[in-house]
Structure formats: C-alpha cells, structure tokens
N, C-alpha and C positions, 0 to 999 in steps of 0.2 A: 777637773772634777768629774766631768762627764765620762772621761776615759777610765777613771778609777771605779766609778759605779758600774761601767760595762764589764770591767775585769772582775769585780765582786760578783756580778750576776753570773758570769761564766763559772766561777768557783762554786757557787751555791746552786747552780742548775742541777736538777735531779737527773740521775742516770736512768735510762730506760731499761727495766728488767735486769738489774745488776746481778741478782742472785741466780736467775736463769742463765744468763750469759756466763757467770762464773762457773756454774755447774757444768755447762756444755764445754767450756774451756778445759776444766779439770777432766771431764770424761774423754775428750779428744786427746789430751796430752797423755793420760794414763794408758789409753788404748794404743797410742803410737809407741809408747815405751814398752808395753807388753808384747806388741807385735815384733819389735826389734829384738827383744829377748828370745821370743820363740824362733825367729829366724837364726839367731846366734846358736841356740841349742841344736836346731836341725842342721845348720851348715858348718858349725865350728867345733862342736863337741867331738872329742876323739880325733881332732885334726891338729896339725902343727900351727895353723893360722893362715890368714890371707894377708899378704903385704899389699897395701893400697898405694903407699908412697915409700919407696925403698929407703930404709934407715930412718924413717920418720913416723909413719902411721901403719899400724898392724891391727887387724881384727883377730882376736884370739879368745877362746873360751876360758872363763875362770869362775869357779864357784866361791863366792865371798861369804863366809860364815860369820863375819863381823860387821863393822860399819865402815865409815870412811877410812881409807888407807889400811884396812884390815884390823882396825882397833876392835877390842872387845870380842875377839874370836870365840865362838862357842857359847855366847851369852844370849841366846835367842829370846828367852823370856824377858830378860832385862831390856833388850832392844825393842821388843814388842810393846812393853810398858812405856818406854820413852816415846815411842811413836804415838801411842794413844793419848798421852799427855800433850804432845805437840799438836795432834789433830784437834783436841779439845780447845787449845789456845787459839788456833787458827779459826775454828768455827765460831768461837766467842768474838773474835775480831770481825768476821763476816757479819755476824748478827748485830754487833754494836756500832760498827762504823757507819757514819752517815752516807747514804747512797747519793753522793753529790760528785760533780766533776772534780772537785778538789781532792777527794779521796779515791778517785778512780784508779790512779797509778798504784796506790797502796793495795787496793783490792785485787787488781790484776797481778801484781807481784806476789801477793799472798797465795793466789790461786796457782801460780806457777810453782812456788815452793811446795805447796800442799800436794800438787800432782807428782812431783818428784818423790816426796816422802811416801805417798800412797803407792807409787809404782814399786818401790823397794819393799814396802810393807807387805804388799801382795806376795812378792817373792818369798819373803821370810816366813809368812804364815803358811803358804801352800807348798813351798819347796823345801823350806828349812835353811835356805841360803839365797843370796842375791846373785843373779846372773850378771857378770861383768864381761865386756868383750871389746872395748876400745882401748888400745894401748899406744901411747906416744913413745916410741922407742928412742927418738932423738934425745929426749931428756930423761928417759927411763922413769916416766911418770907412772904411778900405780894404775892398773887397769880399772876402767870405769864403764858406766853405761849411760843411756839417755836420761834416765831419772836423775842421775848424779849431775848431769849438765843443768837440768831444771833447777835443782836445789842450789848449785853453785852460782849460776847466773842470777837466780832470784834473790839470793842472800846479798850478792854484790849490789844489785839494783836497790834492794831494801836499805842497805847502808847508805847509798847515795841519796835516796829519798829522805832518809832521816836527817842526814847532815845538810842537805841543800834545799829540800822542799818543806818538810815538816819540822821546821826548827823553832816555831813559835811555842811559847810555854804552854798554851792551851790546845795545841794540835791533837793531843791524845787524851784530852779530857773525857772523850766518849767512852774510854775504857774503864773509867772509875765506876765502882758499883753504885 
C-alpha cells in the first residue's frame, strides 16, 4: 500500500518549469537542424556528395519540394497549411496536458516532433523547399535530414507511449473541451 502511494506521488509530482524547458528544447533542436542544413548547403550543394561509410552512408544535397518521401511535390501552400494545423494541435496539447511527471514523456516527445516539423516548416517558408542531405545507400532509402529524424523518432516514441504507458481510458481526458 505504501509503495503504491509512493508511485502515485511520483506520477502526480509537478514538473518544474515544463513550458520553459519545452521551449528551450525546441529552440535547441530547431537550431541544430538549421545549422546542419546550412552546413549541407555550403558543403554539399553542387557537389557529388561525401561518402561517410562506403556503400552505406552518404551526405548529398537534395532540395525536397514535397513532404516525406517526396510526396505532394510542388504543393507548398497545402504543406504550410498542414503544418500550421499540426502546430496548433501540439500547442493545444502543451497547454492542456497536466504538468506532472506522468505526462513528462508525452510533453518531451511532443516537443521533439514539434521541433522536426518546425525545422522543415522554416525551410518551406523561407526557401520554398526542404534541404535533405542524409542518404542510406545500403537500402536506397530516400534522402532525409535531422528534422526528419526528430519527427520519425518522436512519432515512434509517441506510439509506444500510447500503447504502453497512456493506455488507461481517462489518460487523455485533459484534451476534452
């Protein structure tokens, strides 16, 4: 009984400055993404690429005018609108989620996904395309960037959290209006 109460206390323990920490995490991740893209533009544009691991990993410059895997090529306005709706949903989650240890992993994961989406959004708005530069030649995987890694890893983590941590019926009641 005492152990269960201690566990409940840990779950309901308030997080210290979660919004500030979330903002700083997003800022750091977006800046890192943008710096890697600037380095790719300066070092890889108009070059054949740089092989890091022979027949496995290559850095090469690519202008992606669509979204993941090159889908929706040339639909900039549509992609910007999708991003704005996504940002609104994540901000709503940040505002509504209880700032407790129980929801800490959800808030962290949402911040990582938000960072990736924001990194690519910045490219779309200011360049008209997304800078991609990481290519796994071993499996001929589409060229991607650091922001794509944030989104992919964040979504995978979010799926695991939903299936294995936030599986109670009332875990997302805070999202109800």
